[in-house]
N, C-alpha and C positions, 0 to 999 in steps of 0.2 A: 498563670496570668501574665507573668513578665514576658514569657516567650510569645504569647499571643499579641501583646502590645508591640514587641519588637518586630514581629511579623507584619503587623498592620503598618508600622512606620516604614518597613522595607517595601511593602506594596505601594504606599504613597510615593516613595522615592522612585520606584520603578515606573509608575504612571507619569511622573513628572519628567523623567529623563529619557525613557525609551519610547519609540513610536508605538502606537497602538496596533500596528499592523503585524507585530512579531508573532503569538501562540496559535491565529487562524490557519496558518500553513498546515498544522496538524489536523485541523478540522476538515479542510478540503481533501487533504491527502488521506486522512483516516476514512472518510466516507468513500473515496475513490478506491482505496485499497480493500476495504470490506466488500464493496460491490464487486470488485475484480476477483476476489477469492470465491465469492458466490458464483460469478460468471464461469470461472474455471471448472467448478464442480458441475454446473448446469451444462456446460459444453461437453464435459465428459459423459454425462447421462444421455444427452442428445446424440452424441456421436455413436454411443453403443446402440441406441435405438435405430439410427440410420444404418449402421453396419448390419444389424439383424434384418432390417427391411430389405437391404440389397442382397442379403444371402437367402431370402425367400420367406422369412417370417415377418409378415407385415405388422409393424409397430405403429403405423399411422392411424390405426383404428382405436387406439387407446388414448384416453384424455391426458394421461401423464406425459406423453410425447408432446402434445400441444401445449401443455402447461410449461414444460421445460423450454419450449420454443419461445413462449411469451416471456419467461424469466430471462432468457438469453438476450432477447431484444431490449427489454426494459433495463437490464444491467448495462448493456452497451451504451444506451442513451444516457443513463445516469452517470456512468463512468466518464463519458466524453464531456458531459456538462461540467462536472466537478473538476476534471483535469484541466479543461479550458479556463475555468475560473481561477484555478491555482496558477496556471501558466501566465495568465494575464496579470496577476497580482505579484507573483514572486519570481525570482531569478531561477533559472533551470539548474544552476550549480547548487543551489540549496534544495530545490525540489526533488531532483532525481535520486539522490541517496536516501532521502526520507521515504519517498514513494517505493523505491525498490525494497528497502528494509521492511516497511509495513506490509507491502504486498506479499513478499516472500514469507514473512512470519505468519500472516493470516491464511495464506494458501496452504502452508504446512499444517497449520492447526485444522483447517477444514478437511484436508486429506486424512489427517489422523482420525477425525470424527467420522468421516464418510467411509473410509476403508478399514476402520477399526485396527489401525496399526499398533495401538497400545496393547491389543490382546496378545500379540506374539511377544515373547520375552526377548529383550535385548541385553546382551552382556555389557559390562562397563566399557570395554574397548570400543564397541560399536557406538555407544552413546558419546564417548569422548571424540571419536572420529567424526561423527555427524556434527557435533557442536563446533569442532575446530574448522571443518569445512565451511560451515555457515558463517562463522566469524571471519574467516579468510576472505570469503566472497564479499561480505558486507564491507570489510575494511578496504579491500581493493576498489570497490565501487565508490566509496567515500573519497579515497585518495585520488582516484582518477578525476572525479568531478571537482575536487578541491584544488587540484593543481592545474586544471585545464586553463584557467585564466592567467596563470603565471607566465605562460609562453607569450602572451600578448603584452605583458608588462603591467598587468593589473586585472582587476575583476570588474564585472559588469554590475553596477549598482543603479541601473536605469529605473528599475521598479521602485527602489528605495527612494531615489531622488524625486520620482513622480509624486510620492506622497508627502515629501518634505516641503514641496512648493506651496 
């Protein structure tokens, strides 16, 4: 009960001192990343169908090919919509690392599910190597975007100032 009371007091303080525009970045980017990972899998399926069609086995007669085409189109439209909303509201130095991290994570998860990568056994060295590579790429992306504004002598807070007025 005491920790619940302390938590509510902390929430009250957070709402009093922090702008309300801070946790939606994850909503916009989360939707965009999820749709992007579905887009990657749909484009993979559509490209396989087109490859088979060009090699002589017509896949355009199957409804699945057209369903994947519709999924690709709707995913592109949804992704562009949410990414534009996020870019309009938030600074790209904040947005890019979060989007890259979520997109990469969700695409890897979708690939594991679609291609059943978990079915083949991985030894501990392969697991550690994969995780180290993933962390290195994410850290590098974060550092590149974090230090990008330092060359100019500051960071761009234009979207933050827009909501403070």
